[in-house]
NUMARTI-380214 format. One record per atom (N, C-alpha, C): residue number from 1; x negated, y, z negated; residue in one letter. Coordinates in steps of 0.001 Angstrom, whole numbers. Example, Ala and Ser with C-alpha at 12.3 -4.5 7.8 and 13.67 -1.06 7.14 Angstrom:
2
GUZA,1,-13190,-5690,-7800,a
GUZA,1,-12300,-4500,-7800,a
GUZA,1,-13200,-3300,-7800,a
GUZA,2,-12850,-2250,-7080,s
GUZA,2,-13670,-1060,-7140,s
GUZA,2,-12900,30,-7870,s
This chain:
107
GUZA,1,-839,-1185,0,m
GUZA,1,0,0,0,m
GUZA,1,-879,1242,0,m
GUZA,2,-581,2185,847,t
GUZA,2,-1333,3422,945,t
GUZA,2,-576,4524,207,t
GUZA,3,-1329,5295,-576,v
GUZA,3,-745,6416,-1293,v
GUZA,3,-1343,7693,-730,v
GUZA,4,-496,8600,-286,l
GUZA,4,-938,9874,259,l
GUZA,4,-900,10911,-852,l
GUZA,5,-2043,11559,-1077,v
GUZA,5,-2118,12598,-2090,v
GUZA,5,-2395,13922,-1392,v
GUZA,6,-1535,14890,-1591,i
GUZA,6,-1711,16207,-1005,i
GUZA,6,-2215,17133,-2104,i
GUZA,7,-3345,17762,-1843,r
GUZA,7,-3960,18647,-2828,r
GUZA,7,-3922,20088,-2315,r
GUZA,8,-3813,21020,-3248,a
GUZA,8,-3766,22434,-2884,a
GUZA,8,-5122,22934,-2388,a
GUZA,9,-6212,22389,-2920,s
GUZA,9,-7556,22838,-2553,s
GUZA,9,-8467,21662,-2264,s
GUZA,10,-9330,21841,-1275,k
GUZA,10,-10308,20809,-939,k
GUZA,10,-11299,20656,-2081,k
GUZA,11,-11662,19416,-2384,r
GUZA,11,-12638,19130,-3432,r
GUZA,11,-14007,18919,-2814,r
GUZA,12,-15039,19353,-3542,f
GUZA,12,-16412,19204,-3078,f
GUZA,12,-17219,18428,-4116,f
GUZA,13,-17997,17463,-3650,a
GUZA,13,-18845,16671,-4537,a
GUZA,13,-20023,17521,-4983,a
GUZA,14,-20247,17545,-6282,v
GUZA,14,-21389,18245,-6870,v
GUZA,14,-21969,17351,-7961,v
GUZA,15,-23076,17745,-8507,c
GUZA,15,-23690,16974,-9580,c
GUZA,15,-24463,17927,-10471,c
GUZA,16,-23904,18196,-11653,k
GUZA,16,-24546,19109,-12586,k
GUZA,16,-24333,18593,-14000,k
GUZA,17,-25408,18483,-14749,s
GUZA,17,-25296,18022,-16128,s
GUZA,17,-24395,18944,-16922,s
GUZA,18,-23614,18341,-17781,a
GUZA,18,-22717,19094,-18655,a
GUZA,18,-23044,18750,-20097,a
GUZA,19,-22699,19642,-20993,r
GUZA,19,-22966,19387,-22409,r
GUZA,19,-22275,18098,-22853,r
GUZA,20,-21088,17873,-22337,s
GUZA,20,-20329,16692,-22759,s
GUZA,20,-20214,15637,-21673,s
GUZA,21,-20819,15860,-20518,g
GUZA,21,-20689,14907,-19430,g
GUZA,21,-21386,15394,-18176,g
GUZA,22,-20761,15123,-17033,l
GUZA,22,-21352,15451,-15744,l
GUZA,22,-20291,16060,-14838,l
GUZA,23,-20539,17281,-14340,l
GUZA,23,-19640,17939,-13392,l
GUZA,23,-19829,17258,-12048,l
GUZA,24,-18755,16610,-11509,i
GUZA,24,-18914,15837,-10275,i
GUZA,24,-18045,16309,-9117,i
GUZA,25,-17023,17104,-9380,e
GUZA,25,-16180,17647,-8312,e
GUZA,25,-15810,19078,-8650,e
GUZA,26,-15708,19896,-7600,l
GUZA,26,-15389,21300,-7784,l
GUZA,26,-14479,21749,-6651,l
GUZA,27,-13487,22569,-6972,s
GUZA,27,-12600,23137,-5961,s
GUZA,27,-12306,24579,-6346,s
GUZA,28,-11532,25263,-5504,l
GUZA,28,-11160,26644,-5814,l
GUZA,28,-10382,26740,-7118,l
GUZA,29,-9637,25687,-7454,e
GUZA,29,-8731,25750,-8596,e
GUZA,29,-9137,24902,-9797,e
GUZA,30,-10189,24083,-9677,g
GUZA,30,-10538,23247,-10807,g
GUZA,30,-11763,22386,-10568,g
GUZA,31,-11939,21405,-11457,c
GUZA,31,-13088,20514,-11354,c
GUZA,31,-12798,19202,-12073,c
GUZA,32,-13716,18254,-11872,r
GUZA,32,-13630,16969,-12581,r
GUZA,32,-14954,16742,-13281,r
GUZA,33,-14860,16327,-14537,i
GUZA,33,-16014,16008,-15363,i
GUZA,33,-15995,14502,-15611,i
GUZA,34,-17152,13851,-15482,s
GUZA,34,-17231,12423,-15774,s
GUZA,34,-18255,12189,-16878,s
GUZA,35,-18430,10937,-17256,q
GUZA,35,-19383,10506,-18280,q
GUZA,35,-19185,11241,-19604,q
GUZA,36,-17925,11468,-19955,l
GUZA,36,-17643,12098,-21236,l
GUZA,36,-18010,11117,-22348,l
GUZA,37,-18651,11606,-23362,g
GUZA,37,-19049,10757,-24471,g
GUZA,37,-17866,10288,-25297,g
GUZA,38,-18090,9247,-26062,r
GUZA,38,-17012,8701,-26910,r
GUZA,38,-16510,9711,-27924,r
GUZA,39,-17383,10620,-28354,n
GUZA,39,-17007,11612,-29357,n
GUZA,39,-16354,12847,-28752,n
GUZA,40,-16220,12866,-27429,t
GUZA,40,-15601,13998,-26752,t
GUZA,40,-14105,13751,-26624,t
GUZA,41,-13337,14592,-27291,s
GUZA,41,-11889,14451,-27262,s
GUZA,41,-11286,15667,-26571,s
GUZA,42,-10762,15454,-25376,l
GUZA,42,-10113,16530,-24638,l
GUZA,42,-8649,16172,-24463,l
GUZA,43,-7778,16943,-25085,e
GUZA,43,-6348,16683,-24991,e
GUZA,43,-5732,17492,-23862,e
GUZA,44,-4792,16899,-23156,t
GUZA,44,-4089,17585,-22081,t
GUZA,44,-3490,18881,-22614,t
GUZA,45,-3725,19959,-21890,g
GUZA,45,-3215,21271,-22288,g
GUZA,45,-4192,22093,-23107,g
GUZA,46,-5278,21482,-23584,a
GUZA,46,-6264,22212,-24382,a
GUZA,46,-7023,23200,-23506,a
GUZA,47,-7299,24377,-24038,e
GUZA,47,-8091,25369,-23318,e
GUZA,47,-9565,25115,-23611,e
GUZA,48,-10375,25101,-22557,v
GUZA,48,-11817,24906,-22670,v
GUZA,48,-12513,25968,-21832,v
GUZA,49,-13816,26065,-21961,t
GUZA,49,-14597,26991,-21156,t
GUZA,49,-15625,26207,-20370,t
GUZA,50,-15613,26384,-19064,l
GUZA,50,-16599,25775,-18193,l
GUZA,50,-17782,26730,-18161,l
GUZA,51,-18905,26318,-18764,d
GUZA,51,-20091,27159,-18875,d
GUZA,51,-21086,26733,-17809,d
GUZA,52,-21303,27593,-16821,l
GUZA,52,-22169,27271,-15692,l
GUZA,52,-23573,27829,-15853,l
GUZA,53,-23897,28328,-17034,g
GUZA,53,-25216,28891,-17272,g
GUZA,53,-25317,30302,-16729,g
GUZA,54,-26409,30959,-17032,q
GUZA,54,-26675,32332,-16577,q
GUZA,54,-25510,33260,-16899,q
GUZA,55,-24840,33018,-18017,g
GUZA,55,-23753,33889,-18463,g
GUZA,55,-22439,33722,-17732,g
GUZA,56,-22361,32778,-16799,q
GUZA,56,-21121,32577,-16058,q
GUZA,56,-20262,31521,-16752,q
GUZA,57,-19091,31949,-17220,q
GUZA,57,-18163,31061,-17904,q
GUZA,57,-16784,31180,-17262,q
GUZA,58,-16137,30033,-17086,l
GUZA,58,-14824,29997,-16464,l
GUZA,58,-13826,29340,-17417,l
GUZA,59,-12812,30081,-17873,p
GUZA,59,-11787,29476,-18719,p
GUZA,59,-10949,28483,-17916,p
GUZA,60,-10605,27370,-18561,a
GUZA,60,-9843,26315,-17886,a
GUZA,60,-8918,25618,-18878,a
GUZA,61,-8017,24803,-18330,v
GUZA,61,-7095,23995,-19124,v
GUZA,61,-7286,22535,-18720,v
GUZA,62,-7288,21648,-19695,v
GUZA,62,-7413,20219,-19420,v
GUZA,62,-6104,19731,-18816,v
GUZA,63,-6172,19205,-17599,r
GUZA,63,-4973,18671,-16922,r
GUZA,63,-4764,17211,-17267,r
GUZA,64,-5866,16452,-17376,w
GUZA,64,-5793,15037,-17717,w
GUZA,64,-7152,14614,-18267,w
GUZA,65,-7144,13545,-19029,s
GUZA,65,-8385,13007,-19589,s
GUZA,65,-8173,11537,-19914,s
GUZA,66,-9003,10671,-19311,h
GUZA,66,-8966,9241,-19605,h
GUZA,66,-10192,8561,-19020,h
GUZA,67,-10519,7408,-19533,d
GUZA,67,-11615,6584,-19026,d
GUZA,67,-12921,7357,-18867,d
GUZA,68,-13221,8262,-19796,g
GUZA,68,-14475,8996,-19755,g
GUZA,68,-14526,10117,-18731,g
GUZA,69,-13373,10517,-18199,q
GUZA,69,-13309,11596,-17220,q
GUZA,69,-12226,12590,-17622,q
GUZA,70,-12336,13797,-17081,a
GUZA,70,-11310,14820,-17326,a
GUZA,70,-11182,15715,-16107,a
GUZA,71,-9960,16149,-15844,g
GUZA,71,-9683,17112,-14789,g
GUZA,71,-9347,18444,-15421,g
GUZA,72,-9992,19504,-14954,l
GUZA,72,-9746,20840,-15489,l
GUZA,72,-9174,21735,-14412,l
GUZA,73,-8203,22557,-14775,r
GUZA,73,-7642,23561,-13857,r
GUZA,73,-8123,24919,-14345,r
GUZA,74,-8768,25665,-13456,l
GUZA,74,-9277,26983,-13824,l
GUZA,74,-8117,27945,-14048,l
GUZA,75,-8206,28756,-15084,l
GUZA,75,-7149,29727,-15355,l
GUZA,75,-7142,30833,-14304,l
GUZA,76,-8313,31137,-13741,k
GUZA,76,-8414,32107,-12650,k
GUZA,76,-9140,31408,-11502,k
GUZA,77,-8428,31087,-10414,p
GUZA,77,-9070,30389,-9292,p
GUZA,77,-10285,31153,-8763,p
GUZA,78,-11232,30398,-8238,l
GUZA,78,-12433,30993,-7650,l
GUZA,78,-12118,31590,-6287,l
GUZA,79,-12877,32596,-5902,h
GUZA,79,-12832,33108,-4536,h
GUZA,79,-13778,32234,-3721,h
GUZA,80,-13552,32139,-2419,r
GUZA,80,-14384,31268,-1578,r
GUZA,80,-15883,31552,-1705,r
GUZA,81,-16335,32822,-1711,p
GUZA,81,-17772,33056,-1867,p
GUZA,81,-18313,32532,-3206,p
GUZA,82,-17504,32655,-4274,e
GUZA,82,-17918,32127,-5577,e
GUZA,82,-18044,30606,-5521,e
GUZA,83,-17062,29954,-4894,l
GUZA,83,-17088,28502,-4767,l
GUZA,83,-18322,28058,-3978,l
GUZA,84,-18586,28714,-2857,c
GUZA,84,-19747,28354,-2029,c
GUZA,84,-21046,28507,-2815,c
GUZA,85,-21172,29585,-3579,a
GUZA,85,-22381,29807,-4379,a
GUZA,85,-22533,28728,-5441,a
GUZA,86,-21430,28341,-6078,l
GUZA,86,-21494,27301,-7108,l
GUZA,86,-21835,25944,-6513,l
GUZA,87,-21269,25639,-5358,i
GUZA,87,-21583,24367,-4703,i
GUZA,87,-23065,24316,-4366,i
GUZA,88,-23573,25408,-3816,e
GUZA,88,-25003,25453,-3475,e
GUZA,88,-25861,25298,-4729,e
GUZA,89,-25471,25982,-5796,q
GUZA,89,-26210,25892,-7065,q
GUZA,89,-26199,24460,-7607,q
GUZA,90,-25059,23796,-7511,c
GUZA,90,-24923,22439,-8046,c
GUZA,90,-25544,21376,-7147,c
GUZA,91,-25873,21740,-5917,r
GUZA,91,-26440,20764,-4989,r
GUZA,91,-27929,20985,-4736,r
GUZA,92,-28537,21954,-5394,l
GUZA,92,-29972,22171,-5213,l
GUZA,92,-30718,20901,-5594,l
GUZA,93,-31632,20421,-4745,p
GUZA,93,-32340,19166,-5027,p
GUZA,93,-33011,19137,-6394,p
GUZA,94,-33578,20246,-6829,a
GUZA,94,-34284,20258,-8108,a
GUZA,94,-33341,20202,-9300,a
GUZA,95,-32077,20524,-9102,q
GUZA,95,-31134,20576,-10212,q
GUZA,95,-30188,19394,-10265,q
GUZA,96,-30198,18547,-9266,i
GUZA,96,-29227,17465,-9226,i
GUZA,96,-29330,16618,-10481,i
GUZA,97,-28244,16585,-11219,c
GUZA,97,-28085,15792,-12436,c
GUZA,97,-29027,16170,-13566,c
GUZA,98,-29750,17284,-13460,v
GUZA,98,-30599,17707,-14565,v
GUZA,98,-30455,19209,-14827,v
GUZA,99,-29377,19809,-14357,g
GUZA,99,-29177,21247,-14499,g
GUZA,99,-28794,21658,-15908,g
GUZA,100,-28431,22910,-16044,q
GUZA,100,-28026,23464,-17333,q
GUZA,100,-26648,22952,-17709,q
GUZA,101,-26279,23065,-19007,p
GUZA,101,-24958,22612,-19432,p
GUZA,101,-23850,23274,-18615,p
GUZA,102,-22829,22491,-18261,a
GUZA,102,-21756,23019,-17432,a
GUZA,102,-20418,23086,-18146,a
GUZA,103,-20297,22523,-19329,m
GUZA,103,-19016,22584,-20014,m
GUZA,103,-19217,22754,-21505,m
GUZA,104,-18517,23711,-22072,a
GUZA,104,-18581,23930,-23507,a
GUZA,104,-17427,23213,-24189,a
GUZA,105,-17459,23187,-25479,a
GUZA,105,-16412,22552,-26268,a
GUZA,105,-15113,23331,-26169,a
GUZA,106,-14035,22713,-26569,a
GUZA,106,-12732,23379,-26571,a
GUZA,106,-12768,24596,-27460,a
GUZA,107,-11965,25601,-27082,r
GUZA,107,-11906,26842,-27876,r
GUZA,107,-11176,26626,-29167,r
């Protein structure tokens, strides 16, 4: 059986270390974090801050969380130039999977 999923924004694969896991997908409206630790508890609806380093922080809401992963919806969607810059930053060969923390604890 095939399931068709229609999304509002295209998702882009990225790889950036996070304080509580690994930022693996990014879109204009949100992101997905994987490898969440056992002690990381993110409840649906909780407000969190996506910390991208260099003083750039994006407020978000937890949309779902299970099996060591979480989906976040940004409270203020990114503009395309911001998204492109973040994708480039997260895909730099020297930073892949060893970058600065990308997610802070819940507020």
